[in-house]
C-alpha positions in Angstrom: 10.3 -18.2 -53.3 7.5 -19.1 -50.7 5.2 -22.0 -51.5 1.5 -21.1 -51.6 -0.5 -23.6 -49.5 -3.8 -21.7 -49.2 -4.5 -18.7 -51.5 -8.0 -17.4 -51.1 -9.5 -13.9 -51.5 -9.5 -13.3 -47.7 -6.6 -15.4 -46.5 -3.3 -16.8 -47.7 -1.0 -19.4 -46.2 2.6 -19.5 -47.6 5.5 -21.7 -46.6 8.9 -20.1 -46.3 12.3 -21.8 -45.9 10.8 -25.2 -45.2 9.4 -24.8 -41.8 8.2 -21.1 -41.4 4.6 -20.4 -42.4 3.0 -17.0 -42.9 -0.7 -16.5 -42.6 -1.9 -13.2 -44.3 -5.3 -11.9 -43.3 -6.9 -10.0 -46.1 -10.6 -9.9 -45.2 -12.5 -6.7 -45.9 -13.2 -4.6 -44.0 -10.1 -4.3 -41.7 -9.7 -8.0 -41.1 -12.6 -8.1 -38.7 -13.3 -11.6 -37.4 -16.6 -13.4 -37.6 -17.3 -17.1 -36.8 -16.6 -18.2 -40.4 -13.4 -16.3 -40.7 -12.2 -17.6 -37.3 -12.7 -21.1 -38.6 -10.7 -20.3 -41.7 -7.8 -19.1 -39.4 -8.1 -22.3 -37.3 -8.0 -24.3 -40.5 -4.8 -22.5 -41.6 -3.1 -23.3 -38.2 -4.3 -26.9 -38.3 -2.9 -27.2 -41.9 0.5 -26.1 -40.7 0.3 -28.6 -37.8 -0.6 -31.4 -40.1 2.1 -30.6 -42.7 4.9 -30.4 -40.1 3.8 -33.3 -37.9 4.9 -34.0 -34.3 8.3 -33.3 -32.9 9.3 -31.0 -35.7 10.7 -27.5 -35.7 8.4 -24.8 -37.2 6.8 -21.4 -36.6 3.9 -19.4 -37.8 3.6 -15.7 -38.5 0.2 -14.0 -38.6 0.2 -10.7 -40.5 -2.1 -8.1 -41.9 -2.2 -7.3 -45.6 -1.3 -3.6 -45.4 0.3 -1.0 -43.1 -3.1 0.5 -42.0 -4.8 -2.5 -40.2 -3.8 -5.7 -38.6 -7.2 -6.6 -37.3 -10.0 -4.4 -35.8 -11.6 -7.1 -33.8 -14.9 -8.9 -34.1 -17.9 -8.3 -36.3 -20.0 -7.3 -33.4 -23.3 -7.3 -35.4 -23.0 -11.1 -36.0 -24.3 -11.7 -32.5 -27.6 -10.1 -33.4 -28.5 -13.1 -35.6 -26.2 -15.7 -34.1 -25.8 -15.5 -30.3 -23.3 -18.4 -30.4 -21.0 -16.7 -33.0 -18.0 -16.3 -30.7 -18.4 -19.8 -29.2 -18.3 -21.2 -32.7 -15.4 -19.1 -33.9 -13.4 -16.6 -31.8 -13.0 -18.6 -28.6 -11.9 -21.7 -30.4 -9.4 -19.6 -32.3 -7.8 -18.3 -29.1 -7.7 -21.8 -27.7 -6.1 -23.1 -30.9 -3.3 -20.6 -30.6 -2.6 -21.2 -26.9 -2.4 -25.0 -27.6 -0.4 -24.7 -30.8 2.7 -26.9 -30.9 4.9 -24.3 -32.6 6.0 -20.8 -31.8 3.6 -18.1 -33.1 4.3 -14.5 -34.0 1.8 -11.7 -34.5 3.1 -9.3 -37.2 1.0 -6.3 -36.2 1.1 -4.3 -39.4 -1.4 -1.6 -38.3 -4.4 -0.8 -36.0 -5.2 -3.6 -33.6 -8.5 -3.0 -31.8 -11.0 -4.9 -29.7 -11.0 -8.7 -30.0 -7.7 -8.3 -31.9 -6.1 -7.6 -28.5 -6.6 -11.1 -27.1 -5.9 -12.5 -30.6 -2.5 -10.8 -30.6 -1.8 -11.7 -27.0 -2.5 -15.4 -27.8 0.6 -15.4 -30.0 4.0 -16.0 -28.4 5.6 -12.9 -29.8 4.4 -9.6 -31.2 6.1 -7.3 -33.7 4.4 -3.9 -34.2 4.6 -1.2 -36.8 6.8 1.6 -35.5 5.2 4.3 -37.6 1.5 3.5 -37.7 -1.3 1.9 -35.8 -2.7 1.8 -32.3 -3.2 -1.2 -30.0 -6.4 -0.9 -27.9 -8.8 -3.3 -26.2 -11.9 -1.4 -25.1 -14.5 -3.8 -23.7 -15.2 -1.3 -21.0 -16.4 1.2 -23.6 -18.5 -1.4 -25.4 -20.2 -3.1 -22.5 -18.7 -6.4 -23.6 -17.6 -9.3 -21.6 -16.8 -13.0 -21.8 -15.4 -15.3 -19.2 -11.6 -15.2 -19.4 -11.4 -11.9 -21.2 -8.8 -10.7 -18.6 -6.7 -13.8 -18.4 -4.2 -13.0 -21.2 -3.6 -9.4 -20.0 -3.3 -10.6 -16.4 -0.9 -13.4 -17.3 1.3 -11.6 -19.9 1.4 -8.0 -18.8 2.3 -6.0 -15.7 -0.7 -5.3 -13.4 -0.8 -1.6 -14.2 -0.7 -2.3 -18.0 -3.4 -4.9 -17.8 -5.6 -2.5 -15.8 -5.1 0.3 -18.4 -5.9 -2.2 -21.2 -9.1 -3.7 -19.7 -10.5 -1.0 -17.4 -9.3 2.2 -19.1 -9.4 1.3 -22.8 -6.0 2.9 -23.3 -4.5 3.2 -26.8 -0.9 2.4 -27.3 1.4 3.4 -30.2 4.0 0.9 -31.2 6.7 2.6 -29.2 4.4 2.8 -26.2 3.4 -0.8 -26.5 7.0 -1.8 -26.6 7.8 0.2 -23.4 4.9 -1.4 -21.6 5.7 -5.0 -22.7 2.7 -5.5 -24.9 4.9 -6.2 -27.9 8.4 -7.6 -28.2 9.7 -5.5 -31.1 8.8 -2.5 -33.2 10.0 -2.2 -36.8 9.8 0.1 -39.8 6.9 -1.1 -42.1 9.2 -2.2 -44.8 11.4 -4.3 -42.4 8.7 -5.8 -40.3 8.4 -9.1 -42.1 12.1 -9.7 -41.9 12.1 -9.0 -38.1 9.3 -11.6 -37.7 11.1 -14.1 -40.0 14.3 -13.8 -37.9 12.3 -14.4 -34.8 10.7 -17.5 -36.5 14.2 -18.8 -37.5 15.5 -18.3 -34.0 12.6 -20.0 -32.1 11.3 -22.6 -34.6 13.9 -25.2 -33.4 12.4 -25.1 -29.9 9.4 -27.0 -31.1 11.3 -30.1 -32.2 11.3 -31.8 -28.8 7.5 -31.9 -28.7 6.9 -30.0 -25.5 6.5 -26.4 -26.7 2.7 -26.4 -26.1 3.0 -28.2 -22.8 5.4 -25.7 -21.5 3.4 -22.7 -22.8 0.4 -24.1 -20.9 2.5 -24.1 -17.8 2.7 -20.3 -18.2 -0.7 -19.4 -19.7 -2.8 -22.5 -19.3 -5.5 -20.6 -17.3 -6.3 -18.7 -20.5 -6.5 -21.7 -22.7 -8.7 -23.5 -20.2 -11.0 -20.5 -20.0 -11.4 -20.3 -23.7 -11.9 -24.0 -24.1 -14.7 -23.9 -21.6 -16.7 -21.5 -23.7 -15.9 -23.0 -27.1 -18.6 -24.9 -29.0 -21.2 -24.3 -26.2 -24.8 -23.9 -27.4 -26.8 -24.8 -24.2 -26.1 -21.4 -22.7 -24.8 -18.0 -23.7 -21.1 -17.7 -23.2 -20.6 -14.0 -23.6 -22.3 -10.7 -23.0 -22.8 -9.1 -26.4 -21.5 -5.6 -26.8 -24.0 -2.8 -25.9 -22.2 -0.4 -28.3 -21.2 -1.3 -31.8 -18.1 0.2 -33.6 
């Protein structure tokens, strides 16, 4: 049986098989991220890091709480009252993932829209529902921008796929996302967690030599640097708020 480490209304952190941790997002509506919730997610990742300690094998799975949604992006209205919301929450969350010392797996249970795109791409591996849900990152339709928004698509995807994601707001099904290299596996809803667990078992030992984050940054360090440069900045605006709200 998994050991409950954090069990709150909108987030759970459970420990499986000693060194595999599962973060379950269950924030209404649709696991949309605001600055406070981003900080909760950062706390969950940091809790895992502190429990495992350095030079230890381990892995984290980030999943949704149902088969309809994984995450539908950011609470865009928060910027109306707090123009530094993303600098205080979302950007540090992405930076935390890209510098995390253990493999991470996004278990994409359902719809993944907007800011959930870079959130998913910040994970090392992605497993998507084969039956339900779209993956779409439409800043072009929202009039939204922040420095570094294109780094993860550029670094992790083929140029044509990155273009379709950032400039065309394309929607991908699970099967289409697999074909275009956005996700690594698709699975039936009832078997998704086991697919992610098997990935975690396979790659968790790669963290025990203490260089997992260092080597990840050799691949995607430009993205981590971009997000760190706009995290916790209050002397200037770090993003262009969306002109359209969804």
